[in-house]
N, C-alpha and C positions, 0 to 999 in steps of 0.2 A: 504493500500500500504506500510506503514512503521510504525515504532514505534516512538513515540514522546519522546524527552528528554529535559532536562533543557537547553542544548546547543541551541536548536532550538528556545528557548524563549528569547534569549539574542541577540538583533539586532546587537550590536557592534561586538560580537564574530562571528556572522553569516556573517556580512559584511566582516570581516577580512578573514574568510574562503572562502567566495565568491570571493574576490579579488585574493587570492592565487591560487585557482583552475583555474580561468579564465586566469590569467597571465601565468600559467604553460602551458596551451594549446598553447598560442602564442609562448612561449619559445620552445616548442617541434617542432613547425613549422618553427622556425627561420633559421635552417640550410638548408631549402629547397628552391630551385629556383622557380620562377613562373611556370615553366614547371613541376617541381616535384609536386607542389601543385595541379595540374590539373589531373595528370595521374591516370588512373584506369586500373590495370593490369589483373583483372578478375572480374566476377560478384559478388563474395563474398566480395570483397574489395571496398572501396570508396575513392575518392580523399580526400586529407587532407583539401583542400578548402571546400569541402562539409561537412566534420566533423566540421570545424570551424563554418560554417553557421547553421548546424542542431542543434548543442548544444545551439546556441542563439535562434533559432526557438522554442526550447523546453521551455525556460524561457518566451519567448514572448507569446506563445500559452497557456501554462498552468498556468502561474503566472501573467504576466503583464496585458493581456487583461481582465481576470476576476477580477483583483484586483484594477486597476487604472482607474477611470472613464474617465480621460482626456488622456489616452494613445492612441497614434496613431501608428499603425504598420509601420515599416520602409518602406516596399514596399508591395503593394497589391498582387503581384505574388509570394512572398517568401513562403507563406503557401503551395503552390503547389510545388515549387521547392525543399523545404527542409523538407517536411514531410517524414518520413521514412516508417512506416508500419501501421500508425493509421488510420484504415478504418473509424472510427467515425469522424475524422477530415475532410476527403474528399479525392479527387483524388491527385495523386502525380506522379512524374517522375519515370519511371521504374528503379529499382535498377541498372540494368546492363547498363543504359544509363547516369548515373551520370557523367561519365568522358567526356561526349560530351558537357557539359554546359560550354563553354568558357566564357560566360557571365552569371551572373555578374562577374566582375573581382575580383581578390583577394583583391585589394584595396577597392572595394565597400563592400566586405564582412567584412573587418576590420572596415569600417564605420558602418556597421550593428551591429557588436559586440559592438562598442562604444555606439551606440544608445541604445541598450538593457541594457548595463552596467549602463549608466547614469540613465535610468528609474528605474532599480533595486535599485540603491543607493537612489533614491527618495523614493522608497517604504520602504527602511530600516529606513528612517527618521520617518515613521509612526509607530503606534502601530501594532506589528506583532502578530497575534494570533498563538496558538500552531499548528493549522492545516496548516496555511499559512507557518509558519516556517518549518514545516515538508515537505511541498511541495517544498520549496526552497532547502532543503537538498537533496530531491530526485533528483532535477535538477543537483545538484553538483555531486552526486554519478553517475548519468547518464553521465555527462561530463567526469568524471574520467574513465568510461568505454571506452569512445571514445578517450581519450588520449592514452590508450593502443592500440586501433585500429589504431590510426594515425601511431604509430611505426610499428606495424605488417603489416599494409597495404603498407606502403612505403618500408619496407624491401622486400616484395614480388615484388613490382614494380622495385626496384633497382636491384633485382636478375635477372630480365629479360634482363637487359642491358649488352651487351657483355663486356663493359668496367669495370663492377663490381665496380660502384662508392661507395664512402664512405659517410655514413650519419654522422658519428662521429668517429674521429680517436680513436684507442684503446690506453688506457694508459698502461704503463708497469705494470706487476703484478709479484709478487713473485712466484717462482716455488713451487709447492705443492708436498707432498708425497702421495703415494697411501693409500687409506683407505679401508680396507677389509669390505665387506658387513656383517652386523650383523642383528640380529632380536630382536624385542621387543614383548613379548607375553602378551596377555590379556585374562582374565578369562571369562567364559560364564556368562551370566546374563541379567537381564532386565535393560536397560539403557534408558536415555532420550536424544533426539537430537532435533535440531531446535531452533530457536530464542525464548528466554524467556522473552523479554521485556527489555526496557532500552537501549537507543541508537538507531541508525538507523538500519533498516534491510529491505530488499526487501520483498514483500509479499510472494514470493515463499520459503522463509526461515522458515516459520511457517505453522501451529501452532506447538509448541513444543509437542512432543508425545513420547510414549514409544516404544521401539523395543527390541526384544530378540535376543541376539547374542550368537552363539556357540563360543567356545574358538578359538582364532585366533592370528596370529602374523603378523606384518608388518616390512618391511625392514627399517633399521635405517637411510637410506639415499636414494637418487634418483639413478636410474640406470645410469651408465656412458656411454659415447661414446665408451670407450674401450670394455665394456661388450656387447654393441650392435654390435660392429664390430665382436666379437666372434660369435654372433648369425648369422651375415651375412656370415662369413667365413665357418660356419657349414651348409650352404645352407638354411638359414632361409627363404629367399625370394623364394626358389624353392621347398620347402616341403609343399605341400598342406595340409598334415595332421595336420599342426600346426595352420591352419587358419580357421576362420569361413567361411561359404560358401559365404556370401556376401563380406567378406573381400578378399577372394581369387579371386572372380570375379572382384573386384575393382582393386586389384593388377595387374591382367592380363590386364584389359582394360586401366589402367593408365600407365602401364609399370614400376611400382615401383621396384627398385632394392636397394634403400637406403633411408634414411630420406630425406625430402625435403631440397633443397639447397646443398646437398652433391654432390661432383664430385670426381671421381677417377683421381689421377695424378701419374706420375712416382714415386714420393716420398711419396705416401700415400694419404689418403682421405683429401680433403679440403672442406670447406663449406663457404657459403655466410652469413655474419652477418651484423649488422648495422655498424660495423667497417670495413667492406670490406671482401675480399676473402682471406682466410688464412687456414693453416693446422688446423685440429680439435685438441682440447685438449682431449686426451684419458681419462683423469681423471675427466673432467667436465660432468655435466648431459647431456644426450642426449635430444634433443628437436626436434620439428617439425615432430613428428610422429603422425599418426592417432590412433584412438581407435583400429582399426584392427591390426596395427603393434604392438601396446602395448600389445594387447591380445595374439598375436602370440608369441611375445618375452616371455611373462609370461609362456605360455605353454611350450616353449622350455626350460625355466629355471626350470620347475617342480613346478611352483608356479601359481599364478593367480593375478588378480587385486583386490584391496580392494573394498568392497562395500562403498558407501558414508557414511553409518552409522558407519562402522568400522573405516573409516578415521576420522570422527568427534569425535568418542569416544577416538581414539588414541591420538588426539591432544587437548583434552579438557583442559589439564593443561599447554598447550604450549602458550607462549607469541607470539604476532605477530611481530616477528623479523626475519630478513633475508635479502636477496639481492633483493631490489626493485628498481623502476625507480629512486628513490631519490639518490641512490648510484652513478648514472651516468655511471655505467658499461654497462648496456644495453645488457648483455649476462650472461648466468649462470656461476657460479663459483664453484670451487672444494669444496667439503664438508670438513669442518674443523674437524679433529679427536676429538671426545669427547664422553662421555657416553650418552646413551639414543637416542631419535629420533632427527634427524637433517634435515634441509631443508624442514620442514613441510610448511613453508610459503616462498614465493619468489622463485627465480630461474626458476621454471617450473611449469605450471599447471599440476596436476596429474590426468590422466584418472582414473576413477573408473569403476567398473563393473556394475554400477547402471544406469538404464534408467532414463531420466529426467521426473519424474511424480509428480503429486500433493501429498503433505502430507495429511494424514487423517484430514478431517475438513477444508481443504483449500477452500477459496472462493476468487476469484479475485475481485479487486476493481470495483466499478460501473463506467460507463462512459468510455471515451477513455483511461484513465490510466490503466484500467483493461486489456488492450491489451499488457501491458509492458512485462509480463512474461507468464501468463497462457496459451495463445493461442499457445505457442511453445512447449507444453508438449506432443510431439509426435516425434518419430524417432530421438531422440537426447540422448546423454549420458552426465552424470555429471562429471565435473572436479572440483578439490578442490585445495586450497592453494595459488593461485596467481603465478606471474612470475616476472622475472627481468624487465619487462615492466609495471608492475602493481604499482599504487600508494599505499604506505603502509596504508594510512588512509582510503583506500577503502576496506580493507580486514578484515575478522574476521573468526572465526572457523565455523560459520554456512553458510558462503557464498557459493552459488551454481552456478557455471558457467556451461554452457551447449553448446555443439556443435554437429553437425552430426558426425557419426563415421568415415567418410572419411576426415574430416577437418585436415589440416596439417600446415596451415600458421601461426597459433598461436604458442607461446612458450609452447607447450604441451609435457609433458614427462611421465616418468614411475616410480612408486613406487610399488615394488612387495609385495604381501601378500600371506599367506597360512593358511590353516585350521589346527587346533591343536586337532582334535578329537582323543580320545584314540583308539588304535587298538582293534578290537573285537577278 
């Protein structure tokens, strides 16, 4: 499931990280009312209250029950209420019905978290084996995934409210200048991608393997709102020749005319964000677009989406720096003019043209944890790089996010690519 590292062998450092991650989940939920914590606005989203409980259920189920002989589960029914999709664990509440669980209360879920945290700290006082330390780290990475979902799910819920409520007020930002789109080219050759050991990685990030790439180029920054508006004004949502067949059918059935949360007003396009409803920044990266929209925009631009192998090769020398949840902005920011690739991490998840499939030699873990990634390798596409709602310590160059091609409620954006084959 993961690679072990020296960090997982040091209980004090692991306890510190455990406390930081767990506290951040509570902090992200602090601006929400009890009603906010319960709401579920669509089947793909979950209530924040459920996220808080499920991440505790994960530690209870996979760490505490197998490791502490005297551990007693907080409540006998919680395994049923807060299991997500682990068939090997047992039955569970249907995903689309999670918002109907008014009980247990938010206060009881906080007590549940405290119960789990107390037992985890008791566990840290013991000798932690490399395998157990790695399992704890998996639980922390899992909780960081749900921290991002807390934000994207509540954004979707708040966007349904005609009052357009604010999760967090926007802080004033300096005005930025336009940054022309540039390209960075890469030569053909055999390259290696995938996790190579050392530090944490999900099982779907390996094994490391070789790929052959033809010469290619990637855009030096993310596609902006202004560039996407040009696509829209040129009839991008009305020109079927730009769209994949399934994408066009989805656009028609869903009535898409703009990215999710966008609304046309007399003074231009506005959109809903975690800081409320406001005019879009034409220079900031476009987000909340599906794979279908990203692909159609790329065709309109005379380009394409990068494969995930191209993306990983392009950023292999890039540090994991950018606009993450830690910045407190909770929205993409304008690319700072500089040489080379920009915004490879943070701001917006970047759709790739690669289907989410197993790497050569991949084997899922045995038991219930083997259901974490492998069983979703069908009908989904890979996204890379992280977003403004992602924790920085959760990301790396080999990280493979994945969603169905019609998903739009994540901070998903576009980076263009093109082939550089010589003319014949």
